[in-house]
KEKE-3310 file (N, C-alpha, C; in steps of 0.2 Angstrom, whole numbers, plus 5000, padded with zeros to 4 digits):
npx = (5401:5410:5422:5425:5431:5441:5449:5453:5461:5470:5479:5483:5490:5500:5504:5512:5519:5529:5536:5543:5536:5534:5519:5518:5527:5520:5506:5512:5514:5501:5493:5488:5483:5493:5483:5475:5477:5480:5468:5463:5472:5466:5456:5445:5439:5432:5437:5440:5437:5448:5456:5457:5462:5473:5483:5483:5492:5502:5506:5509:5499:5482:5467:5458:5465:5468:5454:5449:5458:5461:5473:5473:5471:5485:5492:5504:5511:5515:5521:5532:5538:5541:5553:5563:5566:5577:5596:5606:5610:5599:5588:5596:5593:5580:5577:5580:5575:5560:5564:5566:5553:5547:5549:5543)
npy = (5489:5482:5479:5491:5497:5490:5493:5506:5503:5495:5503:5515:5504:5501:5512:5519:5508:5508:5521:5518:5516:5515:5507:5512:5525:5530:5534:5541:5553:5558:5557:5550:5534:5515:5507:5512:5516:5501:5494:5502:5501:5486:5488:5487:5498:5514:5529:5544:5562:5573:5561:5557:5569:5568:5561:5559:5571:5569:5556:5560:5558:5561:5563:5559:5550:5540:5537:5533:5529:5534:5542:5562:5573:5581:5579:5580:5573:5559:5559:5567:5557:5547:5554:5554:5542:5543:5541:5553:5558:5553:5565:5575:5578:5577:5588:5598:5595:5600:5613:5617:5614:5623:5635:5636)
npz = (5605:5612:5603:5596:5609:5611:5597:5602:5613:5606:5595:5606:5613:5603:5599:5610:5614:5602:5604:5613:5627:5643:5650:5665:5664:5651:5660:5672:5663:5660:5673:5677:5684:5682:5681:5674:5662:5658:5657:5647:5637:5636:5631:5638:5646:5646:5638:5642:5639:5642:5643:5632:5624:5634:5632:5615:5612:5622:5614:5603:5592:5582:5589:5582:5577:5588:5588:5577:5569:5556:5547:5550:5537:5534:5546:5554:5563:5559:5548:5552:5564:5555:5546:5558:5558:5546:5539:5540:5529:5522:5528:5526:5509:5510:5517:5507:5499:5501:5503:5489:5487:5493:5485:5474)
capx = (5406:5418:5427:5428:5438:5446:5454:5457:5467:5478:5480:5486:5496:5504:5507:5515:5527:5534:5538:5548:5536:5532:5514:5521:5529:5512:5501:5516:5514:5494:5493:5484:5485:5495:5477:5467:5482:5481:5462:5463:5472:5464:5448:5442:5435:5429:5443:5437:5436:5450:5462:5459:5469:5480:5485:5486:5498:5509:5508:5512:5496:5480:5465:5457:5469:5464:5448:5448:5466:5464:5476:5467:5476:5491:5493:5511:5516:5513:5530:5539:5539:5543:5559:5565:5569:5579:5599:5608:5612:5593:5586:5597:5590:5573:5577:5582:5564:5555:5565:5562:5545:5543:5552:5540)
capy = (5495:5482:5480:5496:5501:5486:5493:5511:5502:5494:5510:5516:5499:5501:5519:5519:5503:5514:5528:5515:5521:5511:5509:5518:5532:5533:5536:5547:5558:5561:5560:5546:5526:5512:5503:5513:5511:5494:5493:5507:5495:5480:5489:5486:5507:5519:5536:5553:5566:5574:5559:5559:5576:5571:5555:5563:5577:5566:5551:5564:5558:5564:5562:5555:5542:5537:5533:5527:5525:5536:5548:5568:5577:5586:5575:5584:5569:5554:5561:5566:5554:5544:5560:5554:5539:5543:5545:5561:5560:5556:5571:5583:5578:5579:5595:5602:5592:5602:5620:5617:5613:5629:5640:5634)
capz = (5607:5613:5598:5595:5612:5607:5595:5602:5615:5602:5593:5611:5614:5599:5595:5614:5612:5596:5609:5618:5634:5650:5654:5669:5659:5648:5667:5675:5662:5660:5681:5679:5684:5676:5681:5668:5658:5656:5657:5642:5631:5635:5631:5647:5651:5638:5637:5644:5633:5645:5644:5624:5623:5634:5628:5609:5614:5626:5610:5595:5588:5582:5593:5575:5575:5591:5588:5569:5564:5550:5550:5547:5531:5538:5553:5551:5568:5556:5543:5557:5566:5546:5545:5561:5558:5539:5539:5541:5523:5520:5529:5522:5504:5510:5517:5501:5493:5503:5499:5483:5487:5494:5482:5467)
cpx = (5412:5424:5431:5435:5443:5452:5455:5463:5472:5480:5487:5492:5501:5509:5513:5520:5533:5536:5542:5547:5531:5523:5515:5523:5522:5507:5504:5512:5506:5491:5489:5490:5488:5488:5472:5469:5480:5474:5460:5464:5469:5457:5444:5438:5437:5436:5438:5438:5444:5455:5465:5466:5472:5485:5488:5493:5504:5511:5510:5506:5488:5472:5461:5458:5466:5458:5448:5451:5466:5469:5472:5475:5482:5494:5502:5514:5517:5523:5532:5542:5545:5553:5562:5569:5575:5587:5599:5607:5603:5588:5588:5595:5582:5573:5577:5576:5563:5557:5566:5556:5543:5546:5546:5531)
cpy = (5491:5483:5486:5501:5496:5490:5501:5509:5499:5499:5514:5512:5503:5508:5520:5511:5507:5518:5523:5518:5515:5511:5513:5523:5537:5539:5541:5553:5561:5559:5556:5535:5522:5507:5505:5515:5505:5495:5497:5501:5490:5481:5487:5492:5508:5524:5537:5558:5569:5570:5558:5566:5575:5565:5557:5565:5574:5561:5553:5561:5560:5562:5557:5549:5538:5534:5532:5525:5528:5542:5555:5570:5581:5584:5576:5573:5564:5554:5561:5563:5546:5549:5558:5550:5537:5545:5554:5564:5561:5562:5572:5581:5580:5585:5601:5601:5599:5610:5621:5617:5620:5636:5641:5637)
cpz = (5609:5608:5599:5600:5611:5602:5596:5606:5612:5598:5598:5614:5609:5596:5604:5616:5607:5599:5613:5625:5636:5649:5661:5667:5657:5656:5670:5672:5658:5668:5681:5686:5683:5674:5674:5665:5652:5654:5648:5635:5629:5631:5635:5649:5642:5640:5640:5640:5636:5644:5635:5624:5625:5631:5621:5609:5616:5619:5603:5593:5588:5588:5588:5573:5578:5593:5579:5568:5558:5556:5546:5543:5536:5542:5551:5557:5564:5550:5549:5563:5559:5543:5549:5563:5550:5546:5543:5534:5519:5523:5527:5513:5507:5512:5510:5496:5495:5503:5494:5480:5486:5491:5475:5469)
residu = (UNK:UNK:UNK:UNK:UNK:UNK:UNK:UNK:UNK:UNK:UNK:UNK:UNK:UNK:UNK:UNK:UNK:UNK:UNK:UNK:UNK:UNK:UNK:UNK:UNK:UNK:UNK:UNK:UNK:UNK:UNK:UNK:UNK:UNK:UNK:UNK:UNK:UNK:UNK:UNK:UNK:UNK:UNK:UNK:UNK:UNK:UNK:UNK:UNK:UNK:UNK:UNK:UNK:UNK:UNK:UNK:UNK:UNK:UNK:UNK:UNK:UNK:UNK:UNK:UNK:UNK:UNK:UNK:UNK:UNK:UNK:UNK:UNK:UNK:UNK:UNK:UNK:UNK:UNK:UNK:UNK:UNK:UNK:UNK:UNK:UNK:UNK:UNK:UNK:UNK:UNK:UNK:UNK:UNK:UNK:UNK:UNK:UNK:UNK:UNK:UNK:UNK:UNK:UNK)
# end
C-alpha cells in the first residue's frame, strides 16, 4: 500500500509541476491545506474520493491516471496538453489533419 501511495503522490507532483502550479495554488483551488497537498505528494496520506475528483479536474487528468498511471482511452487531456505545446504552424497542420479525418 505504501508504494501505491508514493506512486500516486509522484504522479500528482509531476502533473502539478508540468502545469507550473505551486502546492499553494493547488491547495487553494481544492480548498484544502498546503500540508494536505504535501502529504499526498509524499505518499504519506491516502486521497479521499472527493479530493481525487477535485484534483483530477484541476490537473486536467483522469482519475485512472492519478491512481494507476495509465491514460484511459480517449483521455483527451493528454492529447490537448501536447497540442498546446505546438507552434502555430504545427497547430494549423494538426487542425487540417483533423478536418480531413472528419470528412472521411
